[in-house]
C-alpha positions in Angstrom: 4.0 -14.6 13.3 3.8 -11.0 12.2 4.8 -9.6 15.6 8.1 -11.3 16.6 10.8 -10.2 14.2 13.9 -8.3 15.1 13.4 -5.5 12.6 11.4 -2.6 14.0 8.4 -1.0 12.2 10.4 2.2 11.9 13.3 0.6 10.1 10.9 -1.4 7.9 9.1 1.8 7.1 12.3 3.5 5.9 13.2 0.4 3.8 9.7 0.5 2.2 10.5 4.0 0.7 14.0 2.8 -0.4 12.4 -0.2 -2.1 9.8 1.9 -3.8 12.4 4.3 -5.2 14.7 1.4 -6.2 11.9 -0.3 -8.1 11.1 2.9 -10.0 14.6 3.7 -11.0 16.2 0.2 -11.4 14.9 -0.5 -15.0 16.6 2.7 -16.2 19.8 2.2 -14.2 20.2 -1.5 -15.0 19.0 -1.2 -18.6 16.1 -3.7 -18.7 15.6 -5.0 -22.3 11.9 -5.6 -21.8 9.3 -2.8 -21.8 7.0 -5.1 -19.8 9.7 -5.5 -17.1 10.2 -1.8 -16.9 6.4 -1.1 -16.7 5.9 -3.8 -14.0 8.8 -2.5 -12.0 7.8 1.1 -12.1 4.1 0.2 -11.2 5.3 -2.0 -8.4 7.5 0.8 -7.1 4.6 3.2 -7.1 2.4 0.6 -5.4 5.1 0.1 -2.7 5.3 3.8 -2.0 1.6 3.9 -1.8 1.5 1.2 0.8 4.4 2.7 2.7 2.7 6.1 2.9 -0.6 4.8 4.0 0.5 2.4 6.8 -0.5 3.3 10.4 2.9 3.5 11.9 5.6 6.2 12.4 6.8 6.3 8.8 3.3 6.4 7.3 1.9 9.8 6.1 -1.8 8.9 5.9 -2.4 6.2 8.5 -5.0 3.9 7.0 -3.5 0.4 6.7 -2.9 -1.5 10.0 0.6 -2.8 10.4 -0.5 -6.5 10.4 -2.4 -5.9 7.1 0.8 -4.2 5.7 2.6 -7.4 6.6 0.2 -9.6 4.6 0.4 -7.1 1.7 4.2 -7.3 1.8 4.2 -11.1 1.7 1.9 -11.1 -1.4 3.9 -8.3 -3.0 7.3 -10.0 -2.7 6.0 -13.4 -3.9 4.5 -11.5 -6.9 7.9 -9.9 -7.5 9.5 -13.3 -7.7 6.8 -14.6 -10.0 6.4 -11.5 -12.2 9.0 -12.4 -14.9 7.2 -15.7 -15.5 3.7 -14.3 -15.2 4.3 -11.3 -17.5 6.5 -13.1 -19.9 9.8 -11.2 -19.6 11.9 -14.1 -18.1 14.1 -14.0 -21.2 15.4 -10.6 -20.0 18.1 -12.0 -17.7 18.8 -8.7 -15.9 15.2 -8.0 -15.1 14.5 -11.5 -14.1 17.5 -11.6 -11.8 16.6 -8.2 -10.3 13.0 -9.3 -9.6 13.9 -12.6 -8.1 16.8 -11.2 -5.9 14.7 -8.3 -4.7 11.7 -10.6 -4.0 13.8 -13.0 -2.0 15.5 -10.2 -0.1 12.0 -8.7 0.5 10.7 -12.0 1.7 13.5 -12.2 4.3 12.8 -8.6 5.4 9.1 -9.2 5.8 9.7 -12.4 7.8 12.0 -10.5 10.1 9.8 -7.5 10.7 7.6 -6.8 13.7 4.3 -5.6 12.2 3.0 -3.7 15.2 2.1 -0.1 15.8 5.2 1.9 16.8 3.6 5.1 18.0 0.8 5.6 20.5 -2.7 5.4 19.3 -4.5 8.8 19.0 -7.4 7.3 20.9 -5.3 6.2 23.9 -5.0 8.5 26.9 -1.7 10.3 27.2 0.7 9.0 29.8 2.0 11.5 32.4 
């Protein structure tokens, strides 16, 4: 299930950084009314960047999280984004709610379409000549 999508790990890795930055800046650009929505969005953005930087594929900086685990984290993350306005009580902020739900649904589609496989040779594997 996590290894068959048309989106490569490299493209997904770039989009992780874009998503993280978008989550951090969106509350200020879109003018969220709710301080809770702003806080949740910024914290989610920082968490997204953390996962992106620590995944063991070409876009990761510190290669700790296996790609398949990254995929599971992403599924949980995007479902949490969709649920966040209702869980944290800012569903009355229409802009924030729409942003969270739209980004969550888009993220769900992206995660479902990604191949969560290593995209660079293992350091333990012998080099090909």
